[in-house]
Backbone bond lengths (Angstrom), bond angles and torsions (degrees), N, CA, C in turn:
res aa  C-N    CA-C-N  psi(-1)  N-CA   C-N-CA  omega(-1)  CA-C   N-CA-C  phi
1 X - - - 1.405 - - 1.493 110.53 -
2 X 1.247 113.07 129.86 1.583 117.61 173.68 1.554 107.52 -93.32
3 X 1.403 112.98 134.09 1.313 117.72 176.33 1.471 110.18 -120.59
4 X 1.269 116.77 122.04 1.501 126.07 178.28 1.458 120.25 -111.40
5 X 1.255 121.94 149.64 1.477 124.05 172.81 1.470 109.05 -111.17
6 X 1.164 118.43 121.25 1.514 126.47 -177.11 1.626 108.33 -125.58
7 X 1.262 111.65 152.34 1.431 120.24 -179.46 1.646 103.60 -108.59
8 X 1.296 111.13 161.66 1.499 119.40 177.45 1.550 110.02 -51.24
9 X 1.401 116.06 130.61 1.436 126.06 -176.65 1.498 114.26 73.30
10 X 1.260 120.35 5.10 1.475 125.89 166.43 1.495 109.50 -84.08
11 X 1.374 121.07 155.51 1.375 130.54 -177.20 1.452 115.16 -134.46
12 X 1.343 112.16 167.68 1.549 114.39 172.62 1.559 96.58 -135.31
13 X 1.452 111.35 157.01 1.391 118.91 175.72 1.576 107.32 -116.07
14 X 1.409 109.95 138.75 1.361 114.28 -179.98 1.610 103.68 -120.16
15 X 1.398 111.47 113.55 1.535 109.84 -172.47 1.636 113.89 67.90
16 X 1.248 113.79 -166.44 1.483 119.67 177.68 1.480 113.48 -78.17
17 X 1.369 118.32 -24.76 1.452 114.14 -166.18 1.552 118.10 -134.20
18 X 1.413 113.95 20.31 1.414 124.31 177.36 1.432 109.20 -121.93
19 X 1.445 120.98 125.41 1.398 125.11 177.95 1.505 106.63 -130.95
20 X 1.386 115.75 131.97 1.349 127.39 178.24 1.516 112.87 -112.17
21 X 1.215 124.58 112.14 1.549 126.90 -173.80 1.571 109.36 -117.83
22 X 1.417 106.95 135.97 1.529 112.41 179.55 1.631 97.78 -83.36
23 X 1.381 110.48 129.83 1.408 118.50 179.52 1.565 113.93 -109.67
24 X 1.321 116.92 -24.34 1.473 124.71 -179.85 1.455 110.71 -155.85
25 X 1.275 119.16 145.21 1.384 126.24 174.90 1.565 114.63 -126.52
26 X 1.340 116.93 113.41 1.498 115.97 178.09 1.457 109.97 -109.87
27 X 1.209 114.53 -171.64 1.600 120.14 -173.75 1.597 106.27 -69.83
28 X 1.204 117.27 -41.30 1.398 119.43 -176.11 1.486 115.54 -122.18
29 X 1.345 118.64 18.67 1.401 122.68 -179.39 1.486 116.17 -155.35
30 X 1.185 116.20 170.82 1.630 120.40 178.05 1.623 102.16 -142.72
31 X 1.258 115.61 135.75 1.493 117.98 168.63 1.519 109.74 -102.77
32 X 1.277 109.33 139.76 1.513 121.77 -172.09 1.415 101.58 -121.45
33 X 1.480 115.64 144.18 1.477 126.12 168.32 1.532 101.60 -116.38
34 X 1.344 113.11 125.62 1.459 117.67 176.75 1.484 113.44 -113.88
35 X 1.268 118.99 112.94 1.525 125.43 178.56 1.533 104.47 -97.37
36 X 1.398 113.21 112.51 1.496 119.02 -177.81 1.516 105.37 -147.41
37 X 1.387 116.13 155.68 1.468 116.62 174.89 1.507 109.56 -64.32
38 X 1.419 114.34 156.45 1.479 120.63 -175.70 1.493 110.22 -61.76
39 X 1.324 124.01 -26.71 1.335 120.12 -177.15 1.525 120.38 -74.76
40 X 1.408 108.74 -10.35 1.513 123.51 179.67 1.402 105.66 -77.64
41 X 1.342 124.35 117.80 1.497 129.95 174.43 1.579 112.22 -76.13
42 X 1.179 116.87 116.85 1.437 119.34 -176.39 1.563 106.11 -117.98
43 X 1.350 120.13 111.51 1.513 123.29 171.43 1.500 120.11 -122.81
44 X 1.226 122.88 138.85 1.398 117.57 163.85 1.546 115.83 -52.07
45 X 1.296 118.52 143.44 1.563 119.03 -175.19 1.423 112.68 -53.62
46 X 1.396 118.39 -42.17 1.444 124.20 -174.64 1.482 104.98 -63.58
47 X 1.304 120.15 -43.87 1.519 117.98 -179.54 1.560 118.40 -70.06
48 X 1.278 107.16 -32.27 1.647 110.75 165.33 1.449 114.02 -61.55
49 X 1.299 119.23 -41.60 1.440 123.46 -174.63 1.593 106.33 -71.34
50 X 1.217 117.89 -43.15 1.421 126.80 177.69 1.535 106.09 -52.40
51 X 1.410 115.92 -55.90 1.374 120.73 -174.54 1.553 114.39 -60.29
52 X 1.207 115.92 -34.86 1.488 129.10 178.50 1.556 103.11 -64.61
53 X 1.318 118.71 -52.40 1.404 126.02 -173.58 1.571 105.86 -59.82
54 X 1.345 115.33 -41.46 1.495 120.63 -177.99 1.429 111.23 -65.65
55 X 1.404 113.70 -43.09 1.571 116.01 175.26 1.509 110.19 -55.95
56 X 1.376 116.94 -48.59 1.337 123.13 -172.16 1.630 108.79 -60.64
57 X 1.364 110.93 -40.62 1.478 110.20 -175.01 1.567 112.75 -77.60
58 X 1.436 113.31 -15.94 1.345 115.07 -179.81 1.511 116.55 -81.72
59 X 1.463 116.64 -5.45 1.362 119.53 -173.32 1.468 107.53 -74.46
60 X 1.327 113.94 141.23 1.588 115.20 -177.49 1.506 107.37 -83.26
61 X 1.406 114.86 138.97 1.439 123.76 172.42 1.543 110.59 -81.45
62 X 1.298 117.77 118.74 1.576 118.06 -170.94 1.496 112.37 -50.57
63 X 1.383 116.21 -34.59 1.496 120.79 178.92 1.391 112.98 -65.27
64 X 1.308 115.60 -39.56 1.515 120.76 179.28 1.489 110.59 -68.45
65 X 1.243 119.25 -37.42 1.524 124.06 178.20 1.489 107.09 -67.15
66 X 1.271 116.92 -47.75 1.502 119.93 -178.83 1.539 108.32 -60.74
67 X 1.367 120.56 -45.04 1.487 119.83 -174.54 1.524 108.32 -73.19
68 X 1.422 120.33 -29.20 1.501 115.53 176.57 1.508 109.11 -80.20
69 X 1.277 116.58 -23.06 1.613 115.59 171.12 1.445 111.21 -61.33
70 X 1.366 113.10 -47.68 1.497 119.70 -177.24 1.527 107.99 -61.48
71 X 1.270 115.70 -48.37 1.460 118.08 -179.90 1.545 116.75 -54.11
72 X 1.416 112.56 -42.16 1.423 114.19 -177.80 1.633 108.02 -79.86
73 X 1.304 119.87 -26.43 1.426 116.04 173.91 1.590 108.19 -66.19
74 X 1.300 120.06 -40.31 1.483 117.70 -178.20 1.562 110.09 -68.75
75 X 1.354 111.25 -31.60 1.611 113.03 179.54 1.523 109.34 -67.76
76 X 1.326 116.92 -41.29 1.354 122.74 -177.57 1.654 109.65 -68.88
77 X 1.310 116.55 -40.02 1.512 120.96 173.01 1.441 108.16 -58.64
78 X 1.337 122.82 -48.14 1.495 124.27 -173.09 1.567 105.47 -69.07
79 X 1.350 124.10 -32.92 1.490 124.68 177.36 1.463 105.91 -68.86
80 X 1.197 121.77 -41.33 1.599 121.87 -176.74 1.492 112.81 -70.83
81 X 1.310 119.34 -17.05 1.498 124.11 -177.26 1.589 105.68 -80.25
């Protein structure tokens, strides 16, 4: 991990086309302006972590799928009778 100290209005470059500028510094926060191409995905870490947690939660448990399939088959059999 690279740790840098920057003052207000100073910037850093990441590669040839991404610039991060310090726009404001408060007692407990810092505001950043990020200039990057549209195809570069920029997310706050808590949003990226929540998205990953949602993807994990959405994965189907094979046992649940099998149980649901069995229930649907029984329901269809009962309707056919």
